[in-house]
C-alpha positions as CSV (number, residue, x, y, z in Angstrom):
1,M,36.7,56.3,77.0
2,A,34.4,58.6,79.1
3,P,35.0,62.3,78.8
4,E,35.7,62.4,82.6
5,A,38.5,59.8,82.2
6,V,40.0,61.7,79.3
7,T,40.0,64.8,81.3
8,N,41.5,63.1,84.3
9,A,44.2,61.5,82.2
10,R,45.1,64.8,80.7
11,R,45.4,66.3,84.2
12,W,47.6,63.5,85.5
13,G,49.8,63.6,82.4
14,L,50.2,67.3,82.7
15,A,51.1,66.9,86.3
16,A,53.6,64.2,85.5
17,L,55.2,66.4,82.8
18,C,55.4,69.3,85.3
19,A,57.0,67.0,87.9
20,V,59.6,65.8,85.4
21,A,60.4,69.4,84.4
22,V,60.6,70.6,88.0
23,A,62.5,67.6,89.5
24,P,65.9,68.4,88.0
25,A,65.9,71.9,89.3
26,P,67.4,71.1,92.7
27,F,70.2,69.0,91.2
28,T,71.0,71.7,88.7
29,A,71.3,74.2,91.5
30,I,73.5,71.9,93.6
31,A,75.8,71.2,90.6
32,A,75.9,75.0,89.9
33,R,77.0,75.6,93.4
34,N,79.7,72.9,93.2
35,V,81.3,74.1,90.0
36,Q,84.0,76.6,90.7
37,T,84.5,79.6,88.5
38,P,87.8,79.7,86.6
39,P,90.4,82.0,88.2
40,S,90.8,85.4,86.8
41,P,93.9,85.8,84.7
42,H,94.9,88.8,86.8
43,R,94.9,86.7,90.0
44,S,98.2,84.7,90.7
45,R,97.8,81.4,92.4
46,P,100.8,79.6,94.0
47,L,101.9,76.5,92.2
48,P,101.9,73.3,94.2
49,P,105.4,72.2,95.4
50,K,107.3,69.9,93.1
51,I,107.7,66.5,94.6
52,R,111.1,64.9,94.2
53,S,111.5,61.4,93.1
54,I,113.1,59.1,95.6
55,P,115.8,58.0,95.5
56,Y,117.3,61.2,94.3
57,P,119.2,61.0,91.0
58,R,123.0,60.5,91.1
59,L,124.7,63.8,90.2
60,E,128.3,64.7,89.7
61,W,129.3,66.8,92.7
62,P,131.9,69.6,92.5
63,L,135.4,68.9,93.6
64,E,135.8,67.8,97.2
65,I,139.3,68.2,98.5
66,S,139.6,67.4,102.2
67,G,140.4,70.4,104.4
68,S,140.6,72.9,101.5
69,Q,138.8,75.9,100.2
70,Y,139.0,76.9,96.5
71,A,137.6,79.6,94.2
72,P,137.5,79.8,90.4
73,V,139.6,82.6,89.0
74,A,140.2,84.0,85.5
75,W,143.5,83.6,83.8
76,S,144.0,87.3,83.7
77,D,143.7,87.4,87.5
78,V,146.6,84.9,88.0
79,A,149.6,87.2,88.8
80,G,152.6,86.5,86.6
81,W,150.8,83.9,84.4
82,R,151.8,85.4,81.1
83,S,155.4,86.1,82.1
84,D,156.3,82.4,82.9
85,D,158.2,80.0,80.6
86,H,155.3,77.6,79.9
87,L,157.4,75.4,77.6
88,Q,159.5,74.0,80.5
89,A,156.3,73.3,82.4
90,F,154.7,71.6,79.4
91,R,157.7,69.3,79.0
92,A,157.5,68.4,82.7
93,F,153.8,67.8,82.4
94,R,154.3,65.6,79.3
95,A,156.8,63.5,81.2
96,S,154.1,62.9,83.8
97,C,151.6,61.9,81.1
98,V,153.6,58.7,80.3
99,P,152.4,56.8,83.4
100,I,149.0,58.5,83.4
101,V,148.1,57.4,79.8
102,G,149.6,53.9,80.4
103,Q,147.6,53.3,83.6
104,Q,145.2,50.5,83.0
105,K,143.7,50.0,86.4
106,T,141.4,52.5,88.2
107,P,143.3,54.1,91.1
108,V,142.4,52.5,94.4
109,E,142.4,55.8,96.4
110,A,139.6,58.1,95.4
111,K,140.9,61.6,94.8
112,A,139.4,64.8,93.6
113,L,140.9,64.7,90.1
114,G,140.6,61.0,89.7
115,S,141.6,59.9,86.2
116,S,140.5,63.3,84.6
117,L,144.1,64.1,83.6
118,S,144.1,61.3,81.0
119,E,142.3,63.6,78.4
120,P,144.7,66.5,78.6
121,C,147.6,64.0,78.6
122,R,146.4,62.5,75.3
123,A,146.2,65.9,73.8
124,A,149.7,66.8,75.1
125,R,151.2,63.7,73.5
126,A,149.5,64.4,70.2
127,F,151.0,67.8,69.8
128,E,154.6,68.9,69.3
129,I,154.9,72.3,71.0
130,T,158.2,74.1,70.7
131,D,157.4,77.7,72.0
132,S,156.1,79.1,75.2
133,A,153.1,80.9,73.7
134,R,151.7,77.7,72.3
135,A,152.4,75.9,75.6
136,R,150.5,78.6,77.5
137,S,147.6,78.2,75.0
138,F,147.5,74.5,75.6
139,F,147.1,74.9,79.4
140,E,144.4,77.6,78.9
141,E,142.5,75.4,76.5
142,H,142.5,72.2,78.6
143,F,142.5,73.5,82.2
144,L,140.6,75.9,84.5
145,P,142.4,77.8,87.3
146,L,141.3,77.4,90.9
147,Q,142.9,79.3,93.7
148,I,143.3,76.8,96.6
149,S,144.4,77.0,100.2
150,R,143.9,75.3,103.5
151,L,140.5,75.9,105.0
152,G,140.5,79.2,106.8
153,E,143.8,80.4,105.3
154,D,144.5,82.6,102.3
155,A,147.9,81.1,101.2
156,G,149.9,78.0,101.0
157,F,153.4,77.0,102.2
158,V,156.5,75.9,100.3
159,T,159.8,74.5,101.2
160,G,162.7,73.2,99.0
161,Y,164.6,70.0,98.6
162,Y,167.5,68.7,96.6
163,E,169.7,65.7,95.9
164,P,172.9,65.7,98.1
165,V,176.2,64.7,96.5
166,L,178.1,62.7,99.2
167,E,181.4,60.8,99.5
168,G,181.3,57.1,100.2
169,S,182.7,53.6,99.8
170,R,181.4,50.2,98.9
171,T,183.2,48.7,101.9
172,R,183.6,49.8,105.5
173,T,186.8,51.7,106.3
174,D,188.1,53.9,109.1
175,V,186.9,57.0,107.1
176,Y,183.6,55.6,105.8
177,S,181.9,53.8,108.8
178,V,178.2,54.8,108.6
179,P,176.1,52.2,106.7
180,V,173.3,53.0,104.2
181,Y,170.7,50.2,104.6
182,R,168.4,48.7,102.1
183,R,164.9,47.5,103.2
184,P,165.2,44.6,105.7
185,S,163.4,41.4,104.9
186,N,161.6,41.3,108.3
187,L,159.9,44.7,107.8
188,F,156.2,44.3,107.4
189,V,153.3,46.7,106.5
190,R,149.7,45.6,106.9
191,G,148.1,45.1,103.5
192,F,151.4,44.9,101.5
193,K,153.7,42.0,100.7
194,Q,157.1,42.2,102.1
195,D,158.7,42.3,98.7
196,A,156.3,44.9,97.3
197,P,158.1,47.4,95.0
198,S,156.8,50.4,96.9
199,L,155.4,50.8,100.5
200,P,153.5,53.8,102.0
201,N,155.6,56.6,103.5
202,K,153.1,56.9,106.5
203,G,151.5,54.5,108.9
204,Q,152.6,51.7,111.2
205,V,155.5,49.4,110.3
206,F,156.2,46.1,112.1
207,R,158.8,43.4,112.3
208,K,157.9,39.8,112.4
209,I,159.0,37.6,115.3
210,G,158.4,34.0,114.3
211,R,155.4,33.4,112.0
212,R,152.7,35.5,113.6
213,K,153.9,37.9,116.3
214,L,154.2,41.6,115.1
215,V,156.0,44.3,117.1
216,P,156.9,47.9,116.1
217,Y,160.1,48.1,114.1
218,Y,163.3,49.4,115.5
219,D,163.6,53.2,115.9
220,R,166.6,55.3,114.8
221,A,168.5,54.9,118.1
222,E,168.2,51.1,118.0
223,I,169.3,50.9,114.3
224,E,172.2,53.3,114.9
225,D,173.3,51.1,117.8
226,G,173.4,48.0,115.5
227,A,170.0,46.3,115.7
228,I,170.2,45.2,112.0
229,A,173.9,45.3,111.5
230,G,175.7,42.3,110.0
231,R,172.8,41.1,107.9
232,G,174.2,42.1,104.5
233,L,171.8,45.1,104.1
234,E,174.5,47.7,103.5
235,I,174.4,49.4,100.1
236,C,177.4,51.6,100.8
237,W,179.1,53.5,103.6
238,L,179.3,57.2,104.4
239,K,181.5,59.4,106.4
240,D,179.2,60.5,109.2
241,Q,175.6,60.3,110.6
242,P,174.7,63.9,109.5
243,D,175.4,62.9,105.8
244,L,173.0,60.0,106.2
245,L,170.4,62.1,108.0
246,F,170.3,64.7,105.2
247,A,170.1,62.0,102.6
248,Q,167.1,60.5,104.4
249,I,165.4,63.9,104.7
250,Q,165.9,64.6,101.0
251,G,164.8,61.1,99.9
252,S,167.7,60.5,97.5
253,A,171.5,61.1,97.1
254,R,174.4,60.6,94.8
255,V,177.3,58.8,96.5
256,Q,180.6,59.3,94.8
257,L,182.9,56.3,95.4
258,E,186.7,56.3,95.7
259,D,187.1,54.8,92.2
260,G,185.3,57.7,90.6
261,T,182.0,55.9,90.0
262,T,178.6,57.1,91.5
263,V,176.0,55.2,93.3
264,R,172.4,56.6,93.0
265,I,170.1,55.8,95.9
266,N,166.4,56.6,96.3
267,Y,163.8,56.3,99.1
268,D,162.4,52.8,99.4
269,S,160.6,52.5,102.8
270,H,160.7,53.7,106.4
271,N,160.4,52.3,109.9
272,G,156.9,53.6,110.8
273,Y,157.7,56.4,113.2
274,P,156.5,60.0,112.3
275,Y,159.1,62.4,111.1
276,M,160.3,64.9,113.7
277,A,162.0,68.0,112.2
278,V,165.3,68.6,113.9
279,G,165.2,72.2,112.9
280,R,162.0,72.7,114.9
281,I,163.7,71.2,118.0
282,L,166.6,73.7,117.7
283,I,164.1,76.5,117.4
284,D,162.1,75.4,120.4
285,R,165.3,75.1,122.5
286,G,166.3,78.6,121.4
287,I,169.6,77.4,119.8
288,I,168.9,78.8,116.3
289,P,166.4,81.7,115.8
290,K,163.4,80.9,113.5
291,E,164.3,83.6,111.0
292,Q,167.8,82.2,110.6
293,M,166.9,78.5,110.3
294,S,168.2,76.6,107.3
295,M,169.8,73.3,106.5
296,Q,173.2,74.9,106.5
297,K,172.7,76.2,110.0
298,I,171.7,72.8,111.2
299,R,174.7,71.2,109.6
300,E,177.1,73.8,111.1
301,W,175.6,73.2,114.6
302,M,175.9,69.5,114.3
303,D,179.6,69.7,113.1
304,Q,180.4,72.0,116.1
305,N,178.4,69.9,118.7
306,P,178.9,66.1,117.9
307,E,177.6,64.9,121.2
308,G,174.5,67.2,121.0
309,A,174.1,66.1,117.4
310,N,173.7,62.5,118.4
311,E,171.0,63.3,121.0
312,L,169.2,65.7,118.6
313,R,169.3,63.2,115.8
314,R,167.7,60.5,117.9
315,Q,164.8,62.8,118.7
316,N,163.7,62.0,115.2
317,R,162.9,58.3,115.6
318,S,162.0,58.0,111.9
319,Y,164.5,56.0,109.8
320,V,164.6,55.7,106.0
321,F,165.8,52.7,104.0
322,F,167.1,53.1,100.4
323,R,167.3,51.2,97.2
324,E,170.0,51.5,94.5
325,V,168.7,52.8,91.2
326,P,170.5,52.5,87.8
327,L,170.9,56.1,86.9
328,S,174.0,57.9,85.5
329,D,175.5,61.2,86.7
330,K,173.6,63.1,84.0
331,D,170.1,61.8,85.0
332,E,168.0,63.6,87.5
333,A,166.5,62.0,90.5
334,V,163.3,59.9,90.1
335,G,160.2,61.0,92.0
336,A,157.4,59.0,93.5
337,Q,155.5,59.1,90.2
338,G,158.4,57.2,88.6
339,V,159.5,59.9,86.2
340,P,162.7,62.0,86.4
341,L,162.3,65.3,88.3
342,T,162.8,68.6,86.6
343,P,164.7,71.2,88.7
344,G,162.6,74.2,89.4
345,R,159.5,72.6,87.9
346,S,158.8,69.5,89.9
347,I,157.2,69.6,93.3
348,A,156.3,67.1,96.0
349,V,152.7,67.3,97.2
350,D,150.4,65.4,99.6
351,K,149.6,62.3,97.7
352,S,146.6,61.5,99.8
353,L,144.9,64.6,98.3
354,H,146.4,65.2,94.9
355,V,147.1,63.2,91.8
356,Y,150.6,63.0,90.3
357,G,150.8,65.1,87.2
358,T,148.5,67.9,88.5
359,P,149.8,71.4,87.4
360,F,150.1,74.1,90.1
361,F,150.9,77.7,89.5
362,I,152.8,79.1,92.6
363,E,153.2,82.8,93.0
364,G,155.0,85.0,95.6
365,E,158.5,86.0,96.7
366,L,161.4,83.7,97.6
367,P,165.0,84.2,98.8
368,I,166.6,82.6,95.8
369,Q,169.5,85.1,95.2
370,S,170.5,85.3,98.8
371,E,169.1,84.8,102.3
372,Q,167.8,88.4,102.5
373,S,166.5,88.7,98.9
374,K,162.9,88.7,97.8
375,T,163.0,87.3,94.3
376,P,159.6,87.4,92.5
377,F,158.5,83.8,91.9
378,H,155.8,83.1,89.3
379,R,156.1,79.6,88.0
380,L,154.0,76.7,86.8
381,M,155.0,73.5,88.5
382,V,154.0,69.8,88.2
383,A,153.3,67.4,91.1
384,Q,155.7,64.5,90.6
385,D,156.8,63.5,94.1
386,T,155.7,63.3,97.7
387,G,157.1,63.3,101.3
388,S,155.9,62.3,104.7
389,A,156.2,65.9,105.9
390,I,154.2,67.3,103.0
391,T,150.6,67.5,104.1
392,G,147.7,69.7,103.2
393,P,146.0,70.9,100.0
394,A,148.3,73.9,99.4
395,R,151.7,72.5,100.5
396,A,154.6,71.9,98.1
397,D,158.3,71.0,98.3
398,I,160.2,72.5,95.3
399,Y,162.9,70.3,93.8
400,Y,166.0,72.4,92.9
401,G,168.4,69.7,91.5
402,A,171.6,68.2,92.9
403,G,174.7,69.6,94.4
404,A,175.8,72.2,97.0
405,E,174.3,75.2,95.3
406,A,170.9,73.5,95.0
407,G,171.2,72.6,98.7
408,R,171.9,76.2,99.7
409,V,168.9,77.6,97.7
410,S,166.4,74.9,98.8
411,G,167.6,75.0,102.4
412,R,166.4,78.6,103.0
413,L,162.9,78.1,101.5
414,R,160.2,78.3,104.2
415,H,157.7,80.8,102.9
416,S,154.0,81.4,102.3
417,M,152.9,81.4,98.7
418,R,149.7,81.6,96.7
419,F,148.6,78.4,95.0
420,V,146.5,78.0,91.8
421,M,145.6,74.5,90.9
422,L,144.9,73.7,87.2
423,V,141.8,71.5,86.9
424,P,140.8,69.7,83.7
425,K,137.7,71.3,82.1
426,S,135.8,68.1,82.4
427,L,135.7,68.8,86.2
428,D,134.4,72.4,86.0
429,P,133.1,72.9,89.5
430,V,130.9,75.9,88.4
431,A,129.1,73.9,85.7
432,R,128.6,71.0,88.2
433,G,127.3,73.4,90.8
434,R,124.5,74.6,88.5
435,K,123.1,71.1,88.4
436,M,123.0,70.7,92.2
437,P,119.4,70.5,93.5
438,L,118.2,73.3,95.8
439,P,117.2,72.3,99.4
440,D,113.5,71.5,100.0
441,P,111.3,74.6,100.9
442,R,111.1,75.6,104.5
443,P,108.0,74.2,106.2
444,S,105.2,76.6,107.3
445,D,105.0,77.8,110.9
446,K,102.1,75.5,111.6
447,I,104.0,72.4,110.4
448,A,107.1,73.6,112.3
449,K,105.0,73.8,115.6
450,L,103.5,70.3,115.0
451,F,106.9,68.8,114.2
452,P,109.6,70.8,116.1
453,P,113.2,70.0,115.3
454,V,114.9,67.6,117.6
455,D,118.4,66.9,118.6
456,P,119.1,63.2,118.7
457,L,122.0,63.5,121.2
458,K,119.9,65.6,123.6
459,D,116.9,63.2,123.2
460,Q,119.2,60.3,123.9
461,A,120.5,61.9,127.1
462,K,117.0,62.7,128.2
463,N,115.8,59.2,127.6
464,Q,118.7,57.8,129.6
465,K,117.9,60.2,132.5
466,G,114.2,59.2,132.2
467,V,115.1,55.5,132.4
468,A,117.2,56.1,135.5
469,K,114.4,58.1,137.2
470,S,111.7,55.5,136.3
471,S,113.9,52.8,137.7
472,D,114.3,54.8,140.9
473,S,110.6,55.5,141.2
474,A,109.8,51.9,140.5
475,A,112.1,50.8,143.3
476,R,110.7,53.5,145.7
477,P,106.9,53.8,145.7
478,S,105.6,57.3,146.4
479,A,102.7,58.2,148.7
480,T,100.2,61.0,148.0
481,H,97.4,62.5,150.2
482,A,94.0,62.1,148.5
483,T,90.8,63.9,149.2
484,N,87.1,63.4,148.4
485,A,85.0,65.7,146.2
486,D,83.7,67.4,149.4
487,G,87.3,68.1,150.6
488,R,87.4,65.4,153.3
489,S,90.5,63.3,153.4
490,K,90.5,59.7,152.1
491,G,93.9,59.0,153.6
492,V,97.2,58.2,152.1
493,V,97.2,56.6,148.6
494,V,100.4,54.7,147.6
495,T,101.3,55.2,143.9
496,G,103.9,53.4,141.9
497,R,104.9,49.7,142.0
498,V,104.5,48.0,145.3
499,P,106.9,45.2,145.9
500,L,105.3,41.7,146.4
501,P,105.9,39.7,149.5
502,E,108.5,37.1,149.4
503,A,107.4,33.6,148.5
504,R,106.6,31.3,151.4
505,P,109.4,28.8,151.8
506,A,108.6,25.2,150.8
507,I,109.3,23.3,154.1
508,K,108.1,19.7,154.4
509,P,106.2,19.0,157.6
510,G,107.8,16.8,160.1
511,P,106.2,14.0,162.1
512,D,105.2,16.2,165.0
513,Q,103.5,18.7,162.7
514,Y,101.6,15.9,161.0
515,R,100.3,14.5,164.4
516,R,99.3,18.0,165.5
517,R,97.2,18.5,162.3
518,V,95.5,15.1,162.8
519,R,94.7,15.9,166.4
520,Q,93.2,19.3,165.4
521,Y,91.1,17.7,162.7
522,R,89.7,15.1,165.1
523,N,88.8,17.7,167.8
524,S,87.0,19.8,165.2
525,Q,84.7,16.9,164.3
């Protein structure tokens, strides 16, 4: 190879090497510019929002009792808790556990406590408790106290009821002429068989006419006038209508017959009309002052005004039918749960909200000793019964036993009291509340401006108005005055939909029109 070629080759090779060495320089600079420096440990950066998975996981919500407000409290904050005789309450609770533990099917009605009482009930049946201190420890170990009341109120309301002891006969006589009816065969409630063992104490009730026609059942006035008489529905006969009315209000009665035996009757069904308190009517009419109202006052007024009593009684169109129950004189009345009631420990509650067997601690002052007394009342009660007039989350009817004295005490109870509901620990609302997800973070101002909140109801109203205006504007075209760019007028411009002319009627030409057209055609040629 010539020396010049070698020299040129070396030059070109050196140039190529320089080109190769210089070429990556721009790419390195670009990469260096694109690489971000790691943040300083002293500089805090906001974390990206955590995206939730959809659908959201199913969580156990805290207790939801319709129309109520509740707050967890400590046992030490429950006034009178330690001074009560918890052994009596434990025995009443254990009696309620028999149907709770034996229940095999899931309750149809979804309630706040559901089937959560089964665990404390199994524990209660496993232990033999014979003193009040151990009974109190049992409730503190298995339950949590929640102070409960109606929404917007700070207390509940209690009344009292009892089992009347009445005189009667198996046959009608001149003295005993008021029948006590059992459930008629033509009484029908939607969703229940006619021979169902128990029917709801609220809602519509019908009677069948023929096979398909249903009409409302007879009211009190029609039944007292003999609408169902002579059909063999009489269980026994009483002296007067007030006796029957008070037996229907209390839901049970003991009827002492002339031969010394006793007939026990319990609530079975009703005629579908809402209960109207006759005491409220007397208060509204100014006959008995509110502060003096009691069942004894009502009975005295009815005995002194028989004609007015008939009219007053028929204002309450509700009528109760009974069934005879095989109980002895020593047995207490049976509540809606199906267990014998305990005087002073059993209460009737709203069965649409509460589960039978739920313990309630009720605290306040009641006129137990006399009408004017304020006896301290701190007692643990058990929900074992219900009534059509017992509605609300903190509403109870206290059972006081049978007889005249129980009637006098229960008849003057109409007082506000504080309610503490004992909830099984498995339904701890505080523990469940900690698992509840927080709401999504509030959007930024920019996002809020781009997507302003809307009210569907207002938008629907605006859309309806817009449709009405558009239809009016479509029917009536509007005219505007238009101008050119130099300001000179172009005339009137019609905007909107212009109606089309009506279609030309299709009329067949007659013979004269046909000849005229032929003549015009020939003349044009």
